[in-house]
C-alpha positions in Angstrom: -15.2 59.9 66.2 -17.4 61.2 69.1 -18.3 64.8 68.2 -21.9 65.3 69.4 -22.1 67.6 72.5 -22.7 65.8 75.8 -26.0 67.6 76.4 -27.4 66.4 73.1 -26.1 62.8 73.7 -27.8 62.7 77.1 -31.0 63.9 75.5 -30.9 61.0 73.0 -30.0 58.4 75.6 -32.7 59.5 78.0 -35.4 59.1 75.4 -37.4 55.9 76.2 -35.0 54.9 79.1 -36.5 54.0 82.4 -33.4 54.8 84.5 -29.7 55.8 84.1 -27.5 54.8 87.0 -25.8 57.0 87.9 -26.7 59.7 85.4 -24.0 62.1 86.5 -21.4 59.3 86.0 -22.6 58.6 82.5 -22.4 62.3 81.6 -18.8 62.4 83.0 -17.9 59.3 80.9 -19.4 61.1 77.8 -17.4 64.2 78.5 -14.1 62.2 78.9 -14.8 60.4 75.6 -15.5 63.6 73.8 -12.4 65.3 75.2 -10.2 62.3 74.2 -12.0 61.7 70.8 -12.7 58.1 71.6 -15.9 56.0 71.8 -17.4 54.5 74.9 -17.6 50.7 75.0 -21.4 50.0 75.3 -22.1 46.4 76.3 -25.2 44.4 75.6 -25.5 40.7 76.2 -28.0 38.3 74.6 -28.2 34.6 75.5 -29.3 32.6 72.4 -32.1 30.8 74.2 -34.4 31.0 71.2 -33.6 31.3 67.5 -35.8 34.3 66.7 -35.6 38.0 67.6 -38.9 40.0 68.0 -39.6 43.7 68.4 -39.3 43.3 72.2 -35.7 42.5 71.7 -35.2 45.5 69.4 -35.9 48.1 72.2 -32.4 47.7 73.6 -31.0 47.1 70.1 -32.5 50.4 68.9 -30.9 52.2 71.9 -27.6 50.6 71.1 -27.9 51.9 67.5 -28.5 55.4 69.0 -25.2 55.1 70.9 -23.6 54.1 67.6 -25.0 57.0 65.8 -23.5 59.2 68.5 -20.1 57.7 67.7 -19.8 55.0 70.3 -18.8 51.3 70.0 -21.3 48.5 70.8 -19.8 45.3 72.3 -22.4 42.7 71.5 -21.9 39.6 73.7 -23.5 36.4 72.5 -23.9 34.5 75.7 -23.2 31.0 74.4 -21.8 30.0 77.8 -24.3 31.7 80.0 -27.2 30.3 77.9 -26.1 26.9 79.1 -27.0 28.1 82.6 -30.1 30.2 81.8 -30.9 33.7 83.1 -33.2 33.4 86.2 -34.3 37.0 85.9 -38.1 37.3 86.2 -38.5 33.5 86.7 -40.7 31.9 89.3 -38.9 28.5 88.8 -35.7 27.2 87.6 -35.3 27.6 83.8 -34.9 24.4 81.6 -31.2 24.1 80.7 -30.5 24.1 77.0 -28.1 21.7 75.3 -24.9 22.9 73.7 -26.4 22.0 70.3 -29.5 24.1 70.9 -27.4 27.1 71.9 -25.1 26.7 68.9 -28.0 26.5 66.5 -29.7 29.6 68.0 -26.5 31.6 68.0 -26.1 31.1 64.3 -29.3 33.1 63.6 -28.5 36.0 66.0 -25.9 38.0 64.1 -27.8 38.2 60.9 -30.9 39.4 62.8 -29.2 42.0 65.0 -27.5 43.6 62.0 -30.9 44.5 60.8 -30.6 47.2 63.5 -26.9 47.6 64.5 -24.1 49.1 62.4 -21.6 46.4 61.6 -18.7 48.8 61.5 -19.4 50.0 65.0 -20.1 46.6 66.5 -17.7 44.2 68.2 -19.2 40.7 68.4 -17.8 38.3 71.1 -18.9 35.0 72.6 -18.6 34.8 76.3 -17.5 31.2 76.2 -14.1 32.6 75.1 -13.3 33.7 78.7 -15.8 31.7 80.8 -15.0 28.3 79.5 -11.3 28.5 80.4 -11.9 29.6 84.0 -10.3 27.2 86.4 -12.1 26.1 89.6 -9.9 28.3 91.8 -10.8 31.3 89.5 -14.5 30.4 89.8 -14.2 30.2 93.6 -12.5 33.6 93.5 -15.4 35.0 91.4 -18.0 33.5 93.8 -16.3 35.1 96.8 -17.1 38.6 95.3 -20.8 38.4 96.4 -22.8 37.1 99.4 -25.9 35.0 99.6 -27.7 37.9 101.3 -26.8 40.1 98.4 -28.2 37.6 95.9 -31.5 37.3 97.9 -32.0 41.0 97.4 -33.3 40.1 94.0 -37.1 40.1 93.9 -37.4 36.8 92.1 -34.9 35.0 94.3 -36.5 36.4 97.4 -40.0 35.4 96.3 -38.9 31.9 95.5 -37.0 31.6 98.8 -40.1 32.7 100.8 -42.3 30.3 98.9 -39.9 27.4 99.5 -39.2 27.0 95.7 -35.7 25.7 94.8 -32.9 28.1 93.7 -29.9 26.3 92.4 -26.3 27.5 93.1 -25.9 27.6 89.4 -28.5 30.4 89.2 -26.6 32.4 91.8 -23.6 32.1 89.5 -25.4 33.6 86.5 -25.3 37.3 87.6 -21.7 36.8 88.6 -20.8 35.5 85.1 -22.7 38.5 83.6 -20.7 40.8 85.8 -17.5 39.1 84.8 -18.4 39.7 81.1 -18.3 43.4 81.9 -14.8 43.0 83.3 -13.5 41.1 80.3 -14.8 43.6 77.7 -14.0 46.6 80.0 -17.6 48.0 79.6 -18.2 51.7 80.1 -21.9 51.4 79.8 -24.3 48.4 79.8 -27.9 48.3 78.6 -30.7 46.0 79.6 -34.4 45.7 80.3 -35.8 46.6 83.7 -35.8 42.9 84.6 -32.0 43.0 84.3 -31.5 45.8 86.9 -30.1 43.6 89.6 -27.6 41.9 87.2 -26.5 45.3 85.8 -25.9 46.8 89.3 -24.0 43.7 90.5 -21.8 44.0 87.4 -20.7 47.5 88.7 -19.7 45.9 92.0 -17.8 43.1 90.2 -15.9 45.6 88.1 -14.8 47.5 91.2 -13.7 44.2 92.8 -11.4 43.6 89.8 -10.0 47.1 89.9 -12.0 48.7 87.0 -14.1 51.8 86.9 -17.8 50.7 87.2 -20.0 50.8 84.2 -23.0 53.2 84.0 -26.2 51.4 83.3 -29.2 52.3 81.2 -32.4 50.3 81.8 -35.2 50.1 79.3 -38.8 49.2 79.5 -40.2 45.8 78.5 -42.3 46.1 75.3 -45.9 45.0 75.5 -47.0 42.5 72.9 -49.7 43.1 70.3 -52.3 42.4 73.0 -51.2 45.5 74.8 -51.2 43.7 78.1 -48.4 41.2 78.5 -44.7 41.4 77.7 -44.0 40.5 74.0 -43.3 36.8 73.9 -43.3 34.0 71.3 -44.9 31.7 73.8 -47.8 34.0 74.3 -48.3 34.5 70.6 -48.3 38.3 70.9 -45.0 39.0 69.1 -43.9 40.6 65.9 -40.7 38.8 64.7 -38.1 40.8 62.8 -37.7 38.0 60.3 -41.4 37.5 59.6 -42.8 38.2 56.1 -43.3 41.9 55.4 -47.1 41.4 55.2 -47.2 39.9 58.7 -45.0 42.7 60.2 -47.1 45.4 58.6 -50.4 43.8 59.4 -49.5 43.1 63.0 -48.4 46.7 63.6 -51.7 47.9 62.1 -53.6 45.6 64.5 -52.3 47.2 67.7 -54.4 49.7 69.6 -54.1 53.4 69.1 -52.6 53.9 72.6 -50.1 51.1 72.2 -49.1 52.6 68.8 -47.6 55.7 70.6 -45.6 53.4 73.0 -44.2 51.6 69.9 -43.4 55.0 68.4 -41.5 56.0 71.6 -39.6 52.8 72.0 -39.0 51.7 68.4 -39.3 54.6 65.9 -36.4 56.6 64.6 -38.5 59.7 64.0 -37.5 62.8 66.0 -39.3 63.0 69.4 -40.7 66.4 68.5 -42.4 64.9 65.4 -43.9 62.0 67.4 -45.2 64.5 70.0 -46.8 66.6 67.3 -48.5 63.5 65.8 -49.8 62.5 69.2 -51.2 66.0 69.8 -52.8 66.0 66.3 -54.6 62.7 67.0 -55.7 63.8 70.4 -57.4 66.8 68.7 -59.6 64.5 66.7 -57.5 63.4 63.7 -57.9 59.8 62.7 -54.7 58.0 63.8 -54.7 55.6 60.8 -52.2 57.6 58.9 -49.8 57.6 61.8 -50.3 53.9 62.3 -49.5 53.3 58.6 -46.4 55.4 59.0 -45.2 53.3 61.9 -46.0 50.1 60.1 -44.1 51.1 57.0 -41.1 52.3 59.0 -40.8 49.1 61.0 -41.5 46.8 58.0 -39.0 48.7 55.8 -36.3 48.4 58.6 -36.6 44.7 58.8 -37.8 43.6 55.3 -36.7 46.5 53.1 -38.6 49.5 51.6 -39.9 47.6 48.5 -41.3 44.8 50.6 -42.8 47.4 52.9 -44.5 49.2 50.0 -45.9 45.9 48.7 -47.2 45.0 52.2 -48.8 48.4 52.5 -50.6 48.0 49.2 -51.7 44.5 50.2 -53.0 45.7 53.5 -55.0 48.5 51.9 -56.4 46.1 49.2 -57.4 43.4 51.6 -58.3 45.2 54.8 -59.4 48.7 53.9 -61.1 47.9 50.6 -62.2 44.5 52.0 -61.0 42.8 48.9 -59.5 39.3 48.5 -55.9 39.6 47.1 -55.2 38.3 43.6 -52.0 36.5 44.6 -52.1 34.0 47.4 -50.6 30.5 48.0 -52.5 27.7 46.3 -53.4 24.3 47.7 -54.3 21.5 45.4 -56.7 18.8 46.7 -56.7 15.4 45.0 -59.4 12.8 44.8 -58.0 11.1 47.9 -58.6 14.3 50.0 -62.3 14.5 49.3 -65.3 12.4 50.3 -68.4 13.0 48.1 -66.9 16.3 47.2 -66.4 17.5 50.8 -63.5 17.8 53.3 -63.5 18.4 57.0 -62.7 22.1 57.8 -60.1 21.0 60.3 -58.3 18.8 57.8 -58.4 21.5 55.1 -56.8 24.0 57.5 -54.0 21.5 58.1 -53.6 20.6 54.4 -53.3 24.2 53.6 -50.5 24.8 56.1 -52.5 27.5 57.9 -52.4 25.6 61.3 -49.9 23.1 62.6 -52.3 20.8 64.4 -56.0 19.9 64.9 -56.0 21.6 68.3 -54.9 24.9 66.7 -57.5 24.5 64.0 -60.2 24.1 66.7 -58.9 27.1 68.6 -59.0 29.3 65.5 -62.6 28.1 64.6 -63.7 28.9 68.1 -62.2 32.4 67.8 -64.3 33.0 64.6 -61.1 33.4 62.6 -61.9 30.9 59.8 -64.0 31.5 56.7 -64.5 29.8 53.2 -65.5 32.0 50.3 -66.6 34.7 52.6 -68.7 32.5 54.9 -67.5 32.2 58.5 -67.1 28.6 59.8 -68.3 28.2 63.4 -68.5 24.4 63.7 -65.4 22.2 64.4 -67.0 19.3 62.6 -68.1 21.2 59.5 -67.7 19.5 56.2 -66.9 22.0 53.4 -68.1 21.3 49.9 -65.1 22.8 48.1 -65.0 24.1 44.6 -62.1 24.8 42.3 -60.7 28.3 43.1 -62.5 28.7 46.4 -60.8 30.9 49.1 -60.0 29.7 52.6 -59.2 32.5 55.0 -57.6 32.5 58.5 -57.7 35.7 60.4 -57.2 39.0 58.7 -54.1 38.3 56.7 -53.8 34.6 55.7 -55.4 33.3 52.5 -55.2 30.0 50.5 -56.8 29.4 47.1 -58.1 25.9 47.0 -57.6 24.1 43.7 -59.0 20.7 42.7 -57.0 18.2 40.6 -58.5 17.0 37.3 -60.1 13.9 38.7 -61.3 15.6 41.8 -63.1 18.2 39.7 -65.1 15.5 38.1 -66.3 14.0 41.4 
């Protein structure tokens, strides 16, 4: 039941939000919900265009959890139908369409991952194919009549592509209409999305009015920068932290971000009170080493997605390997046989592949060029280097990945 005062609810909702449209309308919805002891229906849609969720996705998911903690209901829409079209938001060209099989496979992973953040008891999960697939052509024509081409070209990405003579498919025009129709079907009171979704969220308000419903309030949220601190977090850019990654990787990647970016992660991802975060920021500005605050953030996020015991183990591992500069006792082992060696040596690129540290020769060369590869403490700088391996030698990639190289019985004697 909703019992938190509206002023307190608005304070929580404003934290980390870019915009609330219109703010007075959201406050009125909250007052009505409080008076009637009912939850607001807070919509969030995610197209399963990829199988994994990273911390960038958790910004809106964390805000949804805040709504749940205030007593509201999240309507989580898995866009299995809209994923077949592809959201054109922020795109400079038409997105590759996914097959039904790809969408289905990706959707299977979504629920388990989102419930690392959301409260199952306050979440209604629905697939938008349930109402979009049965639409008849006359019904689609009716939906299309609710917006004009001029209105669609108000979108920055569409307008840019139109000016540059790049193609825009009619299918892409249909996408924001379908997203708006989702709001009609679930009778959304509020919808959340990133700033790149602003046009779609506003159009959904118009679609709801067209279908005789009160328009939803919208809350837009910032796009989270990746670990590089520059570009939006993305798997394709390699600057992401996945919520299903091993605890050591989550903890280590959070520890690798800059001090400035750490506070942005605190603001957008942490569940600590805003006053406590502000006090920490002030403390560090006065000269305190921020390492303790970075560890606190790394532990909080790792514990959330991998569990407290795994987070504690990841913290201990990080301190052992990175702060004390020690090689961990436990690491995966790779056994080389006689066939893998030539006169007791193995090419470094081949060893990286055999150890599973890189997926390809090209990636091995890239990591060597970055100075990220070493063997028994000695950095490897040459792509063509031949390593004279020994039993129990240690191959290292970057700061966190180790392999102990073992030799089979016959290989030892060579």
